[in-house]
N, C-alpha and C positions, 0 to 999 in steps of 0.2 A: 504494500500500500504506500503510495507516494506521500510525501509530506504535504500538509495543506498549503495552499498558495493564497496570498492576499488577493481578494477579489478586486477587479477593476471597477466594480459597481459601488465601492465605498462601504457597503453593508451587505446584507443578505443577498444572495443571488437568486432567491426564489421570490417571485412576484405574485401578487394576488389580483392585481388590476393593471390595466395598461398604463404605464408611466406617462405623466403629463408630457415629458420630453418627446415621446414618440407620437403624440396625438396630432401635432401639426408639423410634421417633418417630411423630409424626402425619404420615402420608404417604399418597399415592395413586400408582397406576401408570397411566399413559396410554399406550395402545398404538395405533399407527397401523393403520388398516384393512388395509393391504397386508402386514403382518407375518403370516406363516403359522406355525401351531403355536408361538406364543409361550409357551404354558403348559408346553411340553415342556422349555424351558431356563430358566424362571424359577428363580432360586436359592431355596434354602430361606428366605432372608431376605425374599424378596418374596412368597412364595406365600400368606401370610396377609393381605396388604394388599388394599384395595379396588382392583379393576382396571376401567378404563374404556376402551372401544374407540372410536376416532374414526370418524366417518362419512366414507367416502371421497368423498362427493358434496358435502361442506361444507368451508368454510375452517377449517383446523386451529387457528390461533391463536385464533379466536373460540370454538371449541369448548372449548379449554383454559381460556380466560378464564371461560367459564360454569361449568366444573367448579371452578375456583379460587374463584369467587364462592360456590359451595355448600359448599366445604370450606375455610373460612378458617382462618388461623393454622397452616398446614402447616409442618412442619420440613423436609420432603423431598418433592420432586416427581420421580418417575421417568418419563422419556420414552423409549419404545421405538419406534424408527423406522428407516427406511432412510436411509442417509447416504453421502456421498462427501466428499472433502476440501473443507471450507468450505460444505457444504450439507446440509440435512436436509428430509425430506418429512413433512408433517403434514396429513392430509386432502388437500384440493386445493391446499394451500400448499407451494410449493417455496421454502423459506427459504434465502437465501444472503447473503453479505456485501454483494452488489450491491443487494439489496432489503430488507435488514434495517431500514432507516430508514422504509420504508413502514409497518412494524408497530411503530415506536418507541413511540407512545402506548400501545398495548395492552400491549407488553412492560414498559413502565414501571409500568403498573397492577398487574402481577403482584406487585410488592413490597408492595402493600396487602393481599394475601392470604397472604403468606408471613411467617414470623417473621424478625427482622432478621438472624439467623445461619443461615438456611435454606440448603439446597443443592438444586440441580437436577442430577440425574444423567441423562445422555443415553447410551442404549445404541444406538449407530448406527455402522455400518461406516465406518471411516476418517474420521470427521468431523473430527478434529483431527490428521490424519496428516501435514500439512505446514504451512508458514507461513501459508498462506491459511486453513486450518482453525483454526489456533491463534489467528489474528487474529479469526476469526468468533466463537470461544468468548469471547475477551476482550471483544468488542463486546456479546455477549449478556449477559455479566456486568455490564458497565457499564449497560446498559439495565434489566436486572431488579434490579440492586442486590444480588445474592446470588452465592455461589460456584456456578460451573457446572463440573461434571466430566464428562468423556467416558470411558465404560468401553469398553475395547477388546474388544467381543464381536462376533461375526458374527451379523447379523440377516438372515433370509431373507424377502424380500418378493416381491411380484408385479411391482413396477415396474422393478427392476434398476438402481436409482440407484447 
């Protein structure tokens, strides 16, 4: 188990509501292909944002990398995906603390497309529910160089992660 890393968020990396910072910002929403009826539970704060669905036959980190390249200088990146403590699924990528370093170079490049005080908001079941999940979020913050918050919402997908 890695040592805890100080959060880029300044406090807890688990959020319960959309931060005010992200409400009026340059942002996009990325939805994993396995998420069903995501539009039914998008909050009012997200419904006006540009939404992109990941292809379930392609590597998710690469797809997000391409989206970030086309939407540079984002303040906020919303990721809606299936998750379990310490893991999340994006396209064909099952990202976990065990394989996070495989994607380290790509994740470090995200900071080139995000403003320095950007936030990544992840809507994924139980992602940060335990110490493994909290460590995963800390490592994701370290690699991307921005605050990563996990919102405790239930996502309904087809994979059952």
